[in-house]
N, C-alpha and C positions, 0 to 999 in steps of 0.2 A: 262721410266726414271723420276727422280724427277727434275723439273723444279723450280728455284728460281727465283722470282720477287722483289728484294728490292727497299725500297723506295729511290729515287734520294735525296742525302743530298749536293750535289755541289751547291754553294751560288745561291740564286733565278732560282734553276732548279725545274719546276713544271710538266716536263713530266713525262711519265711513260712507262716502255719498252713494254707494251702489253695493248690493251683494253681489256674488259670482252668477247666480240664477239671472240677474239682471243683465250681466254683461253678455251672457249667451244669447240673451234676446236682441241686444244691440248688435252683435256679430253676425247675427241670422239676418238682420235687415241690412247687412252689407257695409258696416261702419268700422273703423278700427278703434279698439277700445286700450289706451295706455294707463295703466295702473302703476303709482309708485311702490317701491317694495317695501313691505310693512304696511302699507295703509289700512289693512285689514284686521291686522292683529288684535287691535284693542275689542273689536267685534267679534273675535273666533273665526277670522277667516285667513288662511294662509295665502302665501304666494302660491303654492303648487294648486289651491283651490281657483285662483285666478286665471292659472295658466292653462288649467284643464277645462276653464270656461271659454278660452279664448283670446283673453287678455294678454298685451305684451306689456312686460315687467320691465321698469326701466328705474334705475337706483335713486337718483337724485331728481328734486323738485324742478330744477330746473331744466332739466330733459323732457318733463311731462309739459311744462308751459310752453317749451319751445316748438314742440312736434303738434300740441293741440290745438285746434279750431274753437273748440267749446270745451271750457274747463267746468266741470261738476264738482261741488264742494257740499259741505255741510253748514258750514260755519262762514261768517264774512271774512275776507281777507284781512289780514292783521300787516302791519306795517313792514315788517321783514319781507311780506310776499309781493309787496308793491313793484319791487324793479322785476320780477318776474313776468309780469304779464306783459303781452305784446299789444299795440294799438289795434283798437278795433275788435280785439278778442270777444268772444262770447262766454259770459258767466253766468251759471245758474246755481242759486245757493240761497239761504236765509241770509239777508243784508241789513235789515232792521237800521234804515240810514236816518231816520227822523233822530236818531239819538247819537248821530256820529257825522260830522260835519268835515272831519278830515278824511276819511272812506269816501264819502259823498265828494268831495272835490277831488280826489285822487280819480275815482271812477269817470268824473268829468273831463279833468286833464288829459287822461289816456284815450279818452273816447270808447270805453269799455262799453260793450252791448249788455247791459246787466239785466237780469231777470231775477225777480225775488219771489220764493217759494211764499213768502208769509203774506203777498199782496193778491197772489192770484185768486182771484173770487169768482165763484158760481152760483147762482140763485141765493145770494147772502150767504154762503159758505165760503170759507179758506180752506179748502179740502188738502194743501200741503201744510198747513199751519197745525190743522186739528189734531193729527195724531201724537205729534210732540208736546200739544197742550194737555193732552190726556195724559201723558206721561209724567208732564211737569206738574199737574194738577194732583195725580196720586202721589208724586214725590212730597208734594207741599206737605200735606197733611203727615207723613210719615216724618220727614225732616223737623216741621214743626213740633212734633210729639217727641223726638230726640234731643231737641236742643232746648226742650222744656225742662229738661234733666239737670238738676242744681249743678252737677260737675261742670255743664257748659255756661253756667250765669243764670239757667232758668229758675222758675219758682217752684219747682220741685213736686209737681202735680202731675199725677198720671191722668193721664186724656181719660180712661174709662171709668177711673177711681176703683175701689173694691167696697165690698159690704160696708155698709155704715158708715161710708167716706163719700163726699161728694165728687163729681166728675169735672172735667174741664170743659169751660165753654170755648166754643170756637166760632169767630165770625169770619166768615167768606165775602169779599166784594168781588161781585161779577158771577153770573148766572150761566157762563158760556160753557164751552167743553171744558175747559180748565176747572172751571168753578165748581162744575157737575161733579167731575172727577174727584176734586178735593173733598167735597160734600160726603162724597159715596165713602170713602178711606176715613175721614174724619168720625163718621157715624159708626162705621164697621169698627171703629177703634174705642166706640162706646162714648164718644164726645157728645156735649150738647150744642147743635151745631145751628147757627143761624146764617143764611145765604141770602144777600142782598144782590136786586137787579132793579135797572128802571123800565124793563118791560114786563106789563101786567101779564101778557100772554105765556112769557118764558118763564115767570113764575109760577102760574098755574101749571104749566108742565111740570117743573121742577116739585112741586107740591105733590103731584101725582104719581109721580115714579122714584122720588126717594124715600129712605125709612122714615120712619115714626119718630125718632129722635133728631129730626131735620125740620126747621120750621122755615118759612120764605117770609121775607119783608120788603117791601119798597125803600128803595134807597133815595135817601135824602141826607143832608148834611145833619140834620137836627136827630134824625133816627140813628146815626152812627155815633154822632157824639154820646147820646144817650145811652147806649148799649157799650160803647168802648171799655169804660172804667172796670166792666164785668169781666171781660175777655183775657183767657190765657194765650189763645194764639188767635193772631190775625192776619189770613192769608189775602193777598191781592192779587186779582187775576184780569183785571178788567182790561180792555182793548179797544183801540180804535185803530182800524187796519191802516197802516203805514204811518200812522201819526204817533206823538209823543203821548204817551199815557198822562190822564190828569191825576193830579196829587190829591188823593181822598183823605190821606192822614197827614196831616201837617206836623213840622217838627213841633210846635207847642203843643199838639194834643198828645205828645208823647207825656205831657207832664200828668196827665189825668188816667194814665195808663198804670197796671198793676206792675210794680217792681217785678223783674224776672219773666214779664210776657215775652212772647215771640212774636216778631213780624216777619212773615214769608213773601216776599216780592216776587211772585212770579212774572210781573210784568217789566221786568228790570231792563231786559232786551230793548225795550221801547222806551226807556228812560226811568222806568218806574212810579208806581202809582202811591208811593210813601215819599214825602219830601226830605227824609232823612236817609233814605236809601242811597247806597252807592255800590256798583258792581263788585262781586266778591267772585272768588274761585273754588273749588274743590279742595283743593289744598289748603285754603284758608277760608271756610264758606260762611264765617260770622264775624260780627263785631257789636259791640255794646256801646249805646248812646242813650244817656238818661235812664240807665239802669234795663234799657228794653233790649233783648238780643235781636239781631237784624240779620236774617239769613236772605242774600241776595244774590245768588249763583246765577250768572248769565247763561249758561249752557246745563241747565239742570238735567236733561234727557241724557247727558254725554255720561252720566253715573250708570246708567244700565243701557250700554250701547248696543247690544246683540238686540234687545226687544226695539230699541230706537231704530237701529240701521233697518233691520226687516221692515218696521211700520212705514219709514219714510220711502224706501224703496218701492212697497206695494203701492203707495200713491203718487210718487213722481215719476217713475218709470214711462208712463204713457206721455208725459209730457217731454221728458227726455226725448224720446223716439222722434215726438213731433218736430221738436228744436232741431235735431240732428236732419231730421227730413229736409225742413224746409229752411233752414237756415234764419238768421237773426231779421233779416231783410224781408221775407216771405212769409215767416210765422203769423204774423198779427193779421195778415189779408187773409191766410188759409184757415188760421186756428183764431177767429177774433178775441176768444177768450185770455189768449195769451198777452193781451194789450194791457189788462188789469196788472200781471207780473212784471211789464216792462217799467224799469225804473230810470235806466241812464241808457242812451245811445247816440254813439259819436258825438260826446261833447254837451249834451242836451238831456235836461231833466224831465221825465214823462210822469212823475207823480206828484201831484199836487198837494198831499199832505206834508209830504217830505219837504217841498218848497216852502209850504208856509210853517213848518216847524224850524228851517235854517235859514229863512230869508234870502233863498235862491228863488231865482225865477224858474217857473215850470210851464211844460205845454202840452198841449193835447196832440197826443200821436196820432197820424194820419197816414193808413197806407197807401 
């Protein structure tokens, strides 16, 4: 199969969808890999690295889309890329369709056979999302701490405090991969951390493995409301696979928060878990509403592309190889787990959560 790797053009996105080492494996399997010139520069990979790995370099994005049967990306296509896609082309990337009706309609109208990293599910786990969730979770505590600085509009509290001066209180909503990672870093910075979740078993696990300055709490609206006025940093990491994130902090709740507190919305790709959230970029990462600093960057791991690209290729390569080997029509029969990743196919939507979020009819895929 001809596999295309275009350069990511989302604002401040420096990741690339596959490393040169990954290219070697695809070429060894008999596939042809076409990489757009400069695609790997942001992650520290030169055109020469890809050429030496067996890739064919093409200068323009349209050349990649023209020759490729399978497009492998990191982020969802943006509107300027829509015209480049061919009817029935295969796409494998992060899609996050529940918060993007325009993209969903495009994929359906063009008949794109789109598989999403973030909905592929194995035994309750999301293996292609988890590495990026870990990066974003660790970043969330770092960014929350930075933007707590007074020069960004924050309340000026150093997360770990100093001798004789209190430390910041950090609330983390969601105890999954991102929440756990956020708690580890926030605790390491010396903050007083409280992590919320609705799964008692998960809370027990977190209590066992996290440092002593992290406490766990069962998540209810009352519990969140009670603690919120004391918090300096609030990190939202809640996830319902494929669906819009629930709004756990409403706009009215900003009124009871400390002035200069920071909200970090890791769930922004799925619409955000704070009602006041709106997607921001690495170039303009924050905005302030009602005196509360909001950090809502939609591609957080793009800030650390070298780490993120390696982590993504480590988990995605096996599925890319399967998709290239079997093709979109056979993959769900040969590898049934890929059915969970399938979002659109020849004009039909196959993700129920996306359909419910956007009011579009969805179907159950049968091979």
